[in-house]
N, C-alpha and C positions, 0 to 999 in steps of 0.2 A: 182279756189285758187292754187294762184303759190306761189310757195317756193323756197327759197335760199336754196342751199344744197354745204356749205366750206367743201373739207379736206386739209387738215392741214398734215403737215409729219415733221418727226424728222429732223432738219437738218444734222442730219450725219448721216440718216439710210433712204435712201426716199422711200422705203420699210415698214415698221412703219410708216401708216396715220392712223390719225381720221375725220372720219364727224361730222361737225356742223351743225346743223337746227335753225339757229336762227331765232328768230319769229319779222318779221317784217314787221309792218303793210302796209308803205304807198308800197310794192310790189301788183298792178293791169296790170300791164301789164306784155310782159317775156321782152320785151322792158326794161320798171323799172328795173324788177328785172339782167340782165346784167348788167345797168347801173351807178346799186346797189351796187355790188356784191363787188367791190373790196375797196368803201366807208366800207362798213360793218364789212369784212373781217380785215379791218387796226383795227377797231374799239373794235372785238373780240380779237384780238391778242394783245391789250393794253387794254383789260378789263381781262384779262381770265390767273388765274395764272396757269393753268391745259393746258395751253395752252406755257408754255414759254420751251423754247428750238427747237418751231415749225415750220416753214415756209408755207405759203400759198403753196399748192399745184396746184390747180384749184377749179372754183365753178361752177356750174351751175343752170338750172331752171329747178323748175318741175314741171305741170299742175296735180295735183289731191287734196286729202287730206292733210289737213296739219297735220303733226309728233309732237311729241313732241319734244323740246329741248335738242338734244342729245350730250351727253362729256364724 
């Protein structure tokens, strides 16, 4: 199981960050995870009211058990 992990930080305070683990069904390889990261991050920013004022700081791919979505 490969999971995308997005890190969003406040634009005015880069030390105040949130980790988001969106459920993405099409991720079946590390390469797919890395190539889809930016697209999924843009969709998260556009669709989540909880991320207003946040910018994408980084993303990573984790191999292992899928966690629930965290916001």
